[in-house]
N, C-alpha and C positions, 0 to 999 in steps of 0.2 A: 384712166379719166385724170385727169389735173385740175382736183376742188378748192375751191378757196372760202374758206367760213371768213363773215364778218361780224364782229360782234363788239357791243355796247358794252362788255364786262370784263374781267379779270379770268383764270381760268382757275381759281380756288371761289367763286361765286358760286351758288345753287347750282346755277342751270350750265355754269364754264365748264364745273367739277363736275356735275353727274350727266350732263347730258353729252355740250358740245365737246368734251375730250376727251373720254372715248369712244361717239361716235368716231371723230378722227380719226384714233388712234386703230381702232377698226377696218376702217375703209382703208385706211392707211397697211393693215397688215394683208387687206386682198390685195392690194396689189395697184394701188392709187398713188397719184402725187398728192399729196394734200397741207393745205397751209392754211397758220389763221392769222388773220389782222386782228388785235382789240385794244380797248380803250383798261385802263387801270385806275384803281381810286385812289393812287400814291405816286401818279408817274413820276415826277420830279425828284419824287426819292428815291426811287427806284435804280437800284443798279445795273444786273443784266439785262439787255429791254428784247432781247433775241437766242430763243433757246432751239436744239432739235432734241423732243422727246420721241425716240422710235420709229423717227420717219418722217414727221410732222413738224412741221417748221412752226414756228409760233415767233410771231413779232407784235410789238407792242408801242402802238405809234402815239397815244396819247392819253389825253387825261377824261374820267368818268364822268357822269352830273353829280356822283356823292364823292367825299371826302370817305376813308374809313380810320380811325385812332383807336388802336388799343381794340378795348368789343364795342364801340360805338359808334355809330355812321351817321355823317352829318351833311347838309344841304347847305351850296354855294347861296348867295342870295344873288337877284331875277337878273343882276348885269352881269355879274360876272359871270356867271350857271349861263348865257344868253351867248356867252364871250367864247368861253369853253367848248358849249357845242358846234359852234364857227369852226374852229381850230379843228377840235376832229372829225369835221365833217370833211375838212379839205383832207386832212393826213390823211381820214379813212378812204376817199375818192384819191387819190394820186396814188398812194400804194396799193389800193385793187388795180387802176389802171394800172400801172409798172408789171401786174402782178402776168400779167395777160392768163387768166386762169379760164378753161374750158367749162368749169360751173361756179357760180358764184351764188352764195347761199348766204341769207341776209338772218344772220342767227337773234330771232325777236325783230318785230319792224318799228323799230321806234327812228327818228328821225338823221340820226346821225350816221349811223347806215346804212338804211332805205336808199337816204339821196346815194350816199357813193356806191353803194352796189348797186344800183335803177342806170347810174351813170355811166358807170363802166360796163355791166352787158349789154346796153345797148351801141356805148361806145365800139366797143369788141364786136356785134353778133354773137354773145356766148348767149347760153339760157340762165332764168335769174329762179334760184328755188328759195323761197322764203318760206322762215319755218317760227311754227305758232305755239310756243308752247307755255303762253298763258295769255290769259283776258288782261293786256297791259292796260288798259284806260280803268280798269276796275282793282286792280291788285296792285298800281303804285300810290309810290308816297308822294304826291307835288306839290312844290308849296308857291306855285299859283296856279288859277284857271287857266291861263292859257297853256299853261304848262301841259295840263292836262289835251285838253282840246287839241292841242298838235299833234302831242301823242295817239289819241283818238282818230286825228282827223289820218295821218300815215298809218294806222291800224287796220282800216277801212280803206286805203285806194293802193295801199302797195302790193298786197294778197292777188289783187284779180287781175293783174299788173302784170305777174308772175307766172313764167313756165310749169313750175312745179309748189303747194304749197302739204305742208306736210303738219302736222296739227297730233297734242299729245291728250283728246278729249271730243269724246260725240260731242259736247256741248259748244268747242271753238268748230267742230265741223261745220254744226246747224247754222254760227253765229255767220260761219266764212262765207256760205253756201249763199245767207241771203246779203252779203255784201258782194255777193256778183263774184267770185268764184267758181266754174266749171266744173260739175263734179268728177270731171275726167283728169284735173287736174292735182284734189284734193287725194293725198293720203295719208293713214291713220297713221302714225307712228308714238306711239306709246313710252314714256320714261322705260328703262330701264336699270340693270344691275350691270356694274364694273366687279365681276370675278377678283380682277386681282385686286383691291381693292378690297374685296368683302369675301376673306378665308378668314377660317379657323385661326384666335388665337391660344398664345402657348398659355396653362395655368399658371406661370409667375408670373407674365405678362399685365396678367389678371390681378394677382394678389398684388403687384406693383400701384397699381389707378387702384383699388381698395383701399390702400395703404397711405395713396394721397390723396384719397377724399377723407378721410375717416370714417371709415363703412366698416361696421362689422361683418354679420350675416343679413344685414339689413335687407328685405326685400328691395328693390329697386324701379320706381317710374322713371323712364324717360321720355324728354323729348329733346328730339335733337334739330334744328334748322332756328331758321333764322327769327331775331324779337323783334318781329314788326306789326306790327297789330290792327293796319289794315288790310293784309293776307293772311293773317299766321294768332290766332286770338291765344295766344299765350295764358292771360289771361282770366280765359274760361278754364283752362287748364287748372290755374291753380285755385279758383272755386272748387275745380272738383276736387282734387287731393286736397284741400281743407277736408272736403267732407269725408274724404273717405280713412283720413287718418284716424276720424273720430271711432273709427273699426276697424282698423290694423294701423296701431297708434305708434308701430315700429318701423312704417317706410318710409322712403327718403325718397324726393323726386329732387332728379338731380336736369338743369336744363343748362343746352352745352346749345351754345352759340352765340351770336353779338347780334344788335344790334338799336335801331336809333329809340327802344323803348326801353332799353333794360332799367333803366333808373325808375321809370316809371315800375315798373316790373316787381320790382328789388321792394318800392314802396310797396307795392300791394300786398307781398310777402308777409311786411308787419302791420299793417291792418288787421291780415284774416288772421295772425295769430302761427306760422309756420314760418320765421322769417329762422331758426335753429331744423328746422326739416328740411328745408331744402337747400342746392345748390347750385351756387350758379358757378357754371365753369372758364366760364367765357368760351369764343372762340380756341379750339385746338388744332392741332394740325392735320390734314385730312385723313392721315396715315393712320392715328390714332380712334378715328373714329368707330372703328372694328369691331373694338376692345370695349366703349362704352357699350356697343347694341348688346356684344354677347355676357356681357355683367349683369342686363333691365331683367327683369322678370316681366317688366310690360313697357311694349314704345307702344309714344301717343301719339296721334295727329287730332289738337284738337279745331273744330271746326265749323261754323256758322252756315245756312245756308241761304248762299248771296252768287254772285256773278264770279267773283274771284276764285270759290274755292268750288264751282264749278269750271272754270276752265284750267283749273289745277290734278296735274296726273303726280301724285306726291310721292317723290324719290325714297321717303322713310318707309314709306310700305314694306319698296324690295329690298332695300338695306335692313332692314326689321326682317322680312325673312329670310335673306342671307343668313344672318348671325344667329337663326333662333330665337328670339325676339318675339313672345305672341303679339298682339298689333289691335290693337285700338285704334276709333276714324268712327265720320260721321255716313250717314246716308247720303250722300252727295255728288251729287254727278257721275262717273262710271266706279268708281269707289264701289258698289254692291256686284256689279259685273266685273272689274277686276279680281278681287277675292271668296267671288267661283260661287261654285255649290256641290259642295256643303263648303261655304269658307271658310279660308283659311283669315280668320280675323271675327275683331264684333264689330258691329257697328249698331251705334249709338241715334238718337235724339240728337239731330246740328241746334248745338246752341243753348241745347240742355243741358249745366252744370250733375244734375245729382244724378239721370240717363249715363253721363259720360260721367262719375265715380261710381254708381254699383256696378259698369266692365272692369272699372281699376281694382274696386273689390271684388269679383268676381276670377279675376288671372290672379290675383293675387294667394287669395286663399281655395280655388277647388285647382291645384298642383295638375289632377290626370287633364285635364278641358286646356292649358295649357298647353300643356306637354300636344297635345293634338291639334291643335292650333300651328303649333312653332312647325310642328314636322311636316303639317299640309301647304305652310309658307316654304317651306323649303323646296317639299320637289313641285313648288309652281313655280319661283323663280329660276328656276333655271328655261325656264320657255320666256323669260324678261332679259336674257344675255345680250347685253349691247351686239354678241356677233352673231344672234339671231336675226335680229330686229336689222342691224345691216344689210345680210346676208338679203334679209322678205327686202329693204330700200333699193338696191342695187339695180336691179331691172327699174325699175322706174328713172333713175337716175343714167342708164344705159338709153333709155329712150328718148330724152330730152336732148340732150349729149349728140344726139343723130339727127336732131329734126331739128330744122330749116330755121333761124330766127330773125324774127323780123324789126325795126327799129321797135314799133308798134303807134300808139299814143304815150301821151306825157304825164307825169304823175298828176 
């Protein structure tokens, strides 16, 4: 099959790096022709706009709706944002039409790739596959009401018109059904693990990282992810860590990642009196993420019980499992079922800093429990490798590739 992915983010973004890139590579390994058309946060200054990775052709065709400079994400003013959206939609549409794929996948139902993918699929009468890996209207940061309204409209309108809809949480499956997606078109595709990126790191590499971070034998609490508070309440983790440090004073918190709320979070560490015990590591080379996980005594996902969290399947869970880092999250969405029974992690009360602190302290002080949870995680991570997930998905892709496609109704 000739499969085309249309993305509104780059392949070093969380979903691009953790979901679409490994899925595309695995489909390519299985003998399919796979291409990716994407947007980039710094398109104008991007050097090589085309590359080929293990058989997958990748091309950046326009500017994302945000810019990234160093560790901080910034947003365009409304008129410029609208202009970038129009240009990106046109470029994605033209490139998708020229690609003449047999299946077109819209990775996240956003307006730009949504319009481009829907038009190209209808004009060429090929199947449209929409992948929903977040509740976009609830998890995004929008600079205006009209922007949120447009995203919400496309998120509800596009999936029911697709030939296949994949989602990575049961919560989103329920939402999509309520929006009109037929049960036979829905396929549960959780996030997974890229074993190539997350394999054991050598001791000299770990020693070098400890030296870079000025760590000795400190127990390490790790957060690796986006610093965007609407969907990732890292402020909750800072509050919990301040409580945990009162009982484990030698503990250090590593925050790895960037985002628009970095300045606000740094200010909060000062208010909480933990500035010297928190290391903001910024965005790191994706190939070094495994080393941070392996260095960690405990890996944490702070969570509120909101629609953004219910619609998310945390990549850091599988990555922590693979690298042997005991995992702490909250009882929201699919997390309880993914952790399994007996659980391969600790569930806390969502939004409760005291509950989160208690779990952190437990894993920092009970090495036997930490080792047991780490071992369970390693065993369960195998079932979430992208090789396994792609093999499950492949028959569904084959079935829509064989069906007759009609132009259908408009958006």
